[in-house]
C-alpha positions, -999 to +999 in steps of 0.1 A: +048-137+123+065-166+106+065-172+069+067-208+056+073-198+020+100-191-005+110-157-019+093-139-048+114-135-079+093-105-090+113-080-071+136-053-084+160-039-059+170-004-071+185+009-039+218+026-045+212+031-082+214+068-081+177+077-079+168+114-079+148+132-053+124+159-065+125+194-052+098+220-056+095+240-024+073+238+007+042+230-013+057+198-027+070+188+007+035+192+023+019+172-005+046+145-002+040+142+036+003+139+031+009+112+005+033+094+027+008+092+055-020+080+033+000+057+011-013+071-022-002+070-058+022+100-062+005+111-095-028+115-077-014+144-056+005+161-084+040+154-071+051+131-099+051+125-136+067+157-147+102+170-152+124+175-122+140+210-126+151+210-090+162+174-087+191+163-065+208+131-054+184+112-031+197+100+003+211+065-001+211+068-038+248+074-044+263+050-068+282+021-052+261+023-020+235-004-027+221-022+002+229-059+005+203-080-014+199-103+016+193-078+044+166-089+068+139-063+059+140-068+021+142-106+026+110-105+046+094-083+019+103-109-007+087-137+014+055-117+021+052-110-016+056-147-024+029-155+002+005-131-015+013-146-049+005-182-038-026-170-019-041-150-047-033-176-073-054-200-052-083-176-048-084-168-085-081-204-094-112-212-073-130-184-092-119-199-126-096-169-132-059-165-137-039-142-114-009-124-128+016-116-101+025-079-096+061-067-095+077-050-065+103-022-067+124-015-037+141+019-039+158+044-017+151+082-018+135+084-052+128+064-084+108+065-116+075+047-120+050+045-149+027+066-127+053+094-122+081+101-099+084+081-067+097+096-035+103+079-001+080+106+015+051+093-005+050+059+012+043+026-005+020+028-036+007+006-064+011+018-100-016+002-123+002+013-154+032-010-149+015-033-123+042-028-097+042-019-060+069+007-051+083+010-016+112+026+002+118+003+031+125+033+054+087+036+055+086+007+079+109+026+103+084+054+103+056+029+108+072+015+139+087+047+154+061+073+147+030+053+146+040+026+172+028-003+150+048-032+162+058-064+145+065-077+110+028-084+104+021-047+105+047-044+077+031-073+058-004-056+061+010-025+044+024-045+015-007-067+013-029-036+011-009-024-020-012-059-035-049-056-028-049-027-053-033-050-079-061-076-072-086-048-078-068-040-111-069-077-121-106-078-115-114-046-133-126-029-102-100-001-103-110+009-139-147+010-130-140+032-099-118+055-120-146+060-144-171+067-116-147+092-100-144+111-133-182+111-137-188+122-101-208+154-096-188+166-067-154+162-050-172+146-020-187+120-043-154+113-059-138+109-025-164+084-015-155+062-044-118+065-035-126+057+001-145+025-007-117+014-030-091+018-003-113+001+023-117-028-001-079-031-004-078-033+034-103-062+033-083-079+005-052-077+027-072-096+053-083-122+028-046-127+019-038-133+056-067-157+061-058-177+029-021-178+037-029-191+072-052-218+058-025-229+033+003-228+059+025-201+044+017-177+072+018-184+109+006-157+132+019-153+167+005-135+197+005-097+191+007-099+153-029-091+146-028-062+171+002-048+153-016-048+120-046-032+136-024-005+151-010+002+116-046+004+101-056+027+130-025+050+125-032+057+089-070+064+092-080+097+076-095+110+108-064+105+129-041+119+102-063+150+097-065+156+134-027+153+138-019+175+108-046+202+110-063+199+144-098+190+130-115+164+108-134+168+075-152+136+068-162+146+032-125+148+023-118+113+034-102+092+006-090+062+026-115+058+054-114+065+092-093+044+115-123+024+127-134+017+091-099+006+080-097-018+110-132-031+104-127-040+068-093-055+074-107-077+102-136-087+079-112-101+054-090-117+080-118-134+099-138-147+069-114-150+040-143-145+016-137-122-013-174-116-016-175-100+018-152-073+006-177-055-016-175-021+000-193-005-029-226-023-020-222-018+017-249+005+032-225+013+061-188+013+061 
């Protein structure tokens, strides 16, 4: 992957600022691990937003140990974010709408968000309350080493998915889905809304890549798309459940199966049409 773009100015680098990691025993650890694998908002799994009676210094959070602002990983993140900004500004302009850029917070170990406490174990997430994406860059190491998703485009897909949630927020989709989830008659029905929201964010990540390619800010090289597909496959609900508990419960899916995540990402990537990302009207995912 090559990026022919500048660097976003909407980035806060909070690494080394003395963030606090939350304790809470084995239950909190299990929840955090599940959240990490699924990339969810920490407040949705009950591991954020409250007091931290068992807090401690987070790894990498000691004062005076901030990472350099120009390290390669964070530099790439800034460029990817800038690429999403220009791409979505173009898409929204064609729709006669205005796109408001999200913020991005890079942290290490732990940090505060408007949606609750952020921990590195939670993975990247988007907080609609402050319209910021939160990421501990150590997640990318996990993505490459544990899930064997190779290349920078796999990293870009993860960030673009979270920006996709911001796009949903901008369009009012997130608010509608939240209301539908609250009115759902069962947990399985609520999960279905969540799953369709997540798969749409995968499709929107594909729309970004298509648009960025067309505009020249993104140049894909051999193996890039395969790396992103590997990432989407690795974080499918079915694969994660099979690895963690040895069996799969489809009614509990909140993000979609590996095949579904790949399918919707490719739909956005190949067509670049926002209208083709309507997972809520799709008879089959």
